C-alpha positions as CSV (number, residue, x, y, z in Angstrom):
1,M,-0.7,66.1,-5.2
2,A,-3.1,63.5,-3.6
3,L,-2.5,59.8,-3.9
4,R,-5.2,57.4,-4.8
5,F,-5.5,53.6,-4.7
6,D,-4.7,52.0,-8.1
7,P,-6.2,48.5,-8.3
8,P,-4.3,45.9,-10.3
9,P,-5.8,44.5,-13.5
10,G,-8.8,42.2,-12.8
11,W,-9.6,43.9,-9.5
12,P,-12.9,45.9,-9.3
13,A,-12.6,49.7,-9.2
14,P,-12.7,51.1,-5.6
15,P,-14.9,54.0,-4.6
16,P,-13.4,57.5,-4.9
17,D,-11.0,58.5,-2.1
18,W,-11.1,54.9,-0.8
19,E,-8.4,53.8,1.6
20,P,-8.1,50.2,2.9
21,P,-8.9,49.9,6.6
22,E,-6.6,48.3,9.0
23,G,-6.2,44.6,8.4
24,W,-7.9,44.7,5.0
25,Q,-7.1,41.8,2.6
26,P,-8.1,41.5,-1.0
27,D,-10.7,38.9,-1.9
28,P,-8.9,35.5,-2.6
29,S,-10.9,35.2,-5.8
30,W,-9.2,38.3,-7.3
31,P,-6.2,37.6,-9.5
32,P,-2.8,38.4,-7.9
33,A,-1.3,41.7,-8.6
34,P,1.5,41.8,-11.1
35,E,5.0,41.7,-9.6
36,G,6.2,45.2,-8.7
37,W,2.7,46.7,-9.0
38,T,2.4,50.2,-7.5
39,F,-0.9,50.4,-5.5
40,W,-0.7,54.1,-4.7
41,V,-0.2,56.6,-7.5
42,E,-0.7,60.3,-7.9
43,D,-4.2,61.2,-8.7
44,G,-4.5,61.3,-12.5
45,A,-1.2,59.5,-13.1
46,S,-2.7,56.2,-14.3
47,V,-5.4,55.4,-16.8
48,P,-8.8,55.4,-15.2
49,A,-10.9,52.2,-15.1
50,P,-13.1,51.4,-18.2
51,A,-16.5,53.0,-18.1
52,E,-18.4,49.7,-18.2
53,V,-16.7,48.7,-14.8
54,E,-18.8,50.4,-12.1
55,P,-17.2,50.9,-8.7
56,D,-18.7,48.7,-6.2
57,P,-18.2,50.1,-2.7
58,A,-19.7,47.0,-1.1
59,I,-16.8,45.0,-2.4
60,Y,-14.2,47.1,-0.5
61,W,-16.2,48.4,2.4
62,A,-18.3,45.3,3.4
63,P,-16.6,43.4,6.2
64,Q,-15.0,40.3,4.8
65,A,-16.6,37.0,5.9
66,P,-14.2,34.7,7.7
67,P,-12.9,31.9,5.5
68,A,-15.1,28.9,5.5
69,A,-14.0,26.2,7.9
70,Q,-12.1,23.6,6.1
71,P,-12.8,20.0,7.0
72,P,-10.0,18.3,8.9
73,P,-7.7,16.5,6.7
74,Q,-8.4,12.9,6.5
75,Q,-5.6,10.8,7.9
76,T,-4.4,8.4,5.3
77,P,-3.9,4.9,6.9
78,Q,-0.3,4.1,7.0
79,F,0.7,1.4,4.7
80,Q,2.0,-1.7,6.5
81,P,4.4,-3.6,4.3
82,P,3.7,-7.3,4.3
83,E,5.9,-9.4,6.5
84,P,8.8,-10.8,4.5
85,P,8.7,-14.5,3.6
86,A,11.9,-15.1,5.6
87,A,10.3,-13.8,8.8
88,R,7.2,-16.0,8.3
89,A,9.4,-19.0,7.5
90,G,11.4,-18.3,10.7
91,A,8.3,-18.2,12.8
92,G,7.1,-21.4,11.2
93,L,10.3,-23.2,11.9
94,G,10.2,-22.1,15.5
95,F,6.7,-23.6,15.9
96,Q,7.7,-26.7,14.1
97,Q,10.6,-27.3,16.4
98,R,8.3,-27.0,19.4
99,I,6.0,-29.5,17.9
100,Q,8.9,-31.9,17.2
101,W,9.9,-31.6,20.9
102,F,6.4,-32.4,21.9
103,G,6.4,-35.4,19.6
104,L,9.6,-36.7,21.1
105,A,8.2,-36.3,24.6
106,A,5.1,-38.3,23.5
107,A,7.2,-41.1,22.0
108,L,9.3,-41.3,25.1
109,T,6.0,-41.5,27.1
110,V,5.4,-44.9,25.3
111,V,8.9,-46.0,26.4
112,L,8.2,-45.0,30.0
113,G,4.7,-46.7,29.9
114,S,6.3,-50.0,29.0
115,I,8.4,-49.9,32.1
116,L,5.6,-48.9,34.6
117,P,2.9,-51.3,35.8
118,F,1.0,-52.1,32.6
119,V,-2.3,-53.4,33.9
120,S,-4.0,-54.2,37.2
121,Y,-5.9,-57.5,37.5
122,D,-9.3,-57.7,39.1
123,D,-8.4,-61.0,40.9
124,P,-5.3,-60.4,43.0
125,G,-4.8,-64.2,43.5
126,P,-2.4,-66.4,41.6
127,R,-3.0,-66.8,37.9
128,T,-1.4,-68.5,35.0
129,W,-2.2,-65.8,32.5
130,Q,-0.6,-62.3,32.6
131,V,1.0,-59.8,30.3
132,R,4.1,-61.5,29.0
133,P,7.5,-59.7,29.5
134,G,8.1,-60.1,25.7
135,A,5.1,-57.9,25.0
136,L,6.4,-55.2,27.3
137,V,9.8,-55.4,25.7
138,A,8.2,-55.0,22.3
139,S,6.2,-52.0,23.5
140,F,9.5,-50.5,24.9
141,F,11.2,-50.8,21.5
142,F,8.1,-49.6,19.8
143,G,8.4,-46.4,21.8
144,L,12.1,-46.1,20.8
145,L,11.2,-46.5,17.2
146,L,8.7,-43.7,17.4
147,S,11.3,-41.5,19.1
148,V,13.8,-42.1,16.2
149,L,11.1,-41.2,13.6
150,V,10.4,-38.0,15.5
151,V,14.1,-37.1,15.4
152,L,14.1,-37.8,11.6
153,T,11.4,-35.2,11.0
154,Q,14.1,-32.6,11.5
155,Q,15.7,-33.6,8.2
156,A,13.9,-31.9,5.3
157,R,14.5,-34.8,2.9
158,L,13.2,-37.4,5.3
159,R,10.4,-35.4,6.9
160,V,7.5,-36.5,4.8
161,A,8.4,-40.2,5.1
162,A,9.0,-40.0,8.8
163,C,5.8,-38.1,9.4
164,L,3.8,-40.7,7.4
165,S,5.4,-43.5,9.3
166,L,4.7,-41.8,12.6
167,L,1.1,-41.3,11.6
168,V,0.6,-45.0,10.6
169,L,2.5,-46.5,13.6
170,G,0.9,-44.0,16.0
171,L,-2.6,-45.0,14.9
172,L,-1.8,-48.7,14.9
173,G,-0.3,-48.4,18.4
174,F,-3.2,-46.4,19.7
175,C,-5.8,-48.8,18.4
176,G,-3.8,-51.8,19.7
177,Y,-3.5,-50.5,23.2
178,M,-7.1,-49.4,23.2
179,V,-8.3,-52.8,22.0
180,F,-6.2,-54.5,24.7
181,S,-7.8,-52.3,27.3
182,V,-11.3,-52.9,26.1
183,V,-10.8,-56.7,26.0
184,G,-9.5,-56.7,29.6
185,L,-12.5,-54.6,30.9
186,T,-15.1,-56.6,29.0
187,S,-14.5,-60.2,28.0
188,G,-11.1,-60.8,29.5
189,T,-9.2,-64.0,28.6
190,E,-9.7,-67.6,29.8
191,E,-6.8,-69.4,31.4
192,Q,-5.8,-72.5,29.6
193,F,-5.8,-75.0,32.5
194,S,-8.1,-73.6,35.2
195,G,-10.7,-72.2,32.8
196,R,-11.0,-69.1,34.9
197,T,-11.6,-65.8,33.1
198,V,-9.0,-63.1,33.9
199,H,-10.0,-59.4,33.6
200,W,-7.7,-56.5,33.9
201,S,-7.8,-52.7,33.9
202,P,-5.4,-50.3,32.3
203,G,-2.5,-49.5,34.6
204,P,-0.4,-46.3,34.5
205,G,1.9,-47.8,31.9
206,L,-0.9,-48.7,29.5
207,V,-2.6,-45.3,29.9
208,L,0.7,-43.6,29.0
209,C,1.1,-45.8,26.0
210,I,-2.4,-44.9,24.8
211,L,-1.8,-41.1,25.3
212,G,1.7,-41.2,23.8
213,T,0.7,-43.0,20.5
214,G,-2.3,-40.8,20.1
215,A,-0.2,-37.7,20.5
216,V,2.4,-38.9,18.1
217,A,-0.2,-39.5,15.4
218,L,-1.7,-36.0,15.9
219,L,1.7,-34.2,16.0
220,S,2.9,-35.9,12.9
221,V,0.0,-34.3,11.0
222,L,0.9,-30.9,12.4
223,I,4.5,-31.2,11.4
224,L,3.5,-32.1,7.9
225,R,1.2,-29.1,7.6
226,I,3.9,-26.7,8.9
227,S,6.5,-28.1,6.6
228,K,4.4,-27.0,3.6
229,V,4.7,-23.4,4.9
230,S,8.4,-23.5,5.8
231,P,9.9,-26.6,4.0
232,S,13.5,-25.6,4.8
């Protein structure tokens, strides 16, 4: 007895004597066949399809269109977890330590400037007025005081007070050295006995003191800002 193709429930009825060609696949929109379904039965062994379902040869015989091209899957951006606070604090501490080293170098620049030639006089002849050794000694210890305050910024409980002291003293020192330079370049000072006006220009020592005090004031502000991010 001849065999015929028996479509599963929900599939359209095939034409009589239809056999699937090589490589044929059912339409993806058709429901799946029940498990264990027998596709080939003896002719007359199964119940024929209902009358209202007309066979449609085009469904089985028409070449199947290739599946529509699917758009490439969009790559989901990988989630980057935020940097842990401990890592950010560690980076802040490393930068803060570098700033403190720069501040210490700036304070020691004031110490060095107090030892080097402080000013150069316009008149190389003998004079009764000159920068007193006591002023240079005071400038030397002023630089040492700035150095000690920079070291104290490494202590968390003293950092704010030390930075504020550095800011005030650094600005005062910067202004004082600058005023002394401007006076020497413009009006000068009059000698008490000879009445001669003495002018001077900033020497290497005075220039270092100006740069050192200005840098100390600036770096104290940076240390304060960094300590708010990593107070430990």
